[in-house]
C-alpha positions in Angstrom: 98.8 57.7 -45.7 97.3 56.0 -43.1 98.7 57.4 -40.0 100.1 61.1 -39.3 103.9 60.6 -39.4 104.6 62.9 -41.9 107.3 65.7 -40.5 109.1 68.5 -42.6 112.3 66.1 -42.5 110.3 63.1 -44.3 108.3 65.5 -46.6 111.8 66.8 -47.9 113.1 63.3 -48.6 109.9 62.6 -50.1 110.1 65.4 -52.2 113.4 64.3 -53.7 112.1 60.9 -54.3 109.3 62.4 -56.2 111.4 64.6 -58.2 113.9 61.6 -59.2 110.7 59.2 -60.6 109.0 62.2 -61.9 111.9 63.2 -63.9 112.5 59.5 -64.8 109.2 59.8 -66.4 109.7 62.7 -68.6 107.8 64.7 -65.9 108.4 67.7 -63.3 107.6 68.4 -59.8 106.2 71.9 -59.9 105.3 72.2 -56.3 105.1 69.9 -53.1 103.6 70.4 -49.6 102.0 67.9 -47.0 100.1 67.5 -43.9 100.6 65.2 -41.5 98.7 62.2 -43.4 98.8 63.1 -46.9 100.7 65.4 -49.7 99.6 67.9 -52.4 101.8 67.6 -55.6 101.9 69.9 -58.7 103.0 68.1 -61.4 103.9 68.8 -65.0 102.8 65.6 -66.7 104.3 63.9 -70.0 101.3 63.0 -72.0 102.9 59.6 -72.5 102.5 58.8 -68.9 99.8 56.6 -67.3 98.5 58.9 -64.3 97.5 56.0 -62.4 100.9 54.1 -62.8 102.5 57.3 -62.3 101.1 57.5 -58.8 101.7 54.0 -57.8 105.2 54.3 -58.8 105.5 57.7 -56.5 103.6 55.8 -53.8 106.0 52.6 -54.5 109.4 54.5 -54.6 108.8 57.3 -51.5 107.3 54.4 -49.1 110.5 52.1 -49.9 112.8 55.1 -49.2 111.3 56.4 -46.0 110.6 53.1 -44.6 114.4 52.2 -45.1 115.6 55.5 -44.0 113.0 56.2 -41.3 111.8 52.6 -40.2 112.0 53.6 -36.1 110.1 56.8 -36.6 107.4 55.3 -39.2 107.1 51.8 -37.1 105.6 54.5 -34.3 102.4 54.3 -36.4 102.8 51.3 -38.7 103.4 47.8 -37.7 104.8 44.9 -40.0 103.8 45.2 -43.5 101.2 47.9 -43.2 101.0 50.1 -46.1 102.4 53.5 -45.6 100.2 54.6 -48.6 96.5 54.7 -48.8 95.2 53.0 -52.0 93.3 56.2 -52.9 94.3 59.1 -54.6 93.0 62.4 -56.0 93.8 63.7 -59.2 92.6 67.0 -60.5 93.8 68.7 -64.0 94.2 72.5 -63.6 94.7 73.4 -67.4 92.3 76.0 -67.1 92.9 77.3 -63.9 96.0 79.9 -63.7 99.1 77.9 -62.4 100.1 80.6 -59.4 96.4 80.0 -58.2 96.8 76.1 -57.9 100.5 76.7 -56.4 99.0 79.2 -53.6 96.3 76.5 -52.9 99.0 73.9 -52.3 101.5 76.4 -50.6 98.4 77.3 -48.1 97.5 74.0 -47.1 97.1 73.8 -43.0 101.0 72.4 -42.9 102.3 75.4 -44.4 105.0 75.8 -47.2 107.2 73.0 -46.8 110.5 75.2 -47.1 109.0 77.2 -44.2 107.0 76.0 -41.3 106.9 72.4 -42.6 104.3 70.1 -41.6 101.7 70.3 -38.7 101.9 67.4 -36.0 99.1 65.7 -34.8 
């Protein structure tokens, strides 16, 4: 994301969008956490999916929903048709790591656990 506009309530709504998109693609959101300017997702990915296309769908759907619901709040960080999400992405396979280790990493990002302390504010 370009600005540091993600707050707990935006991340909660974003999580629901991610779950819906992943479910439609036979995949599952195992964990989700974020900071003010990015998110971490742990996805149980169905092998029929193209990862790049799926990430593009997640970004597109979440951007559309958040921009509609939180326009005044997001407009403080973005003007006009500026993109909500950056073009870059980092995809890491964690097949060899214990799942609990990966979940702890996601949960311990500086923003804190999504369900508890929420997102760090800039």
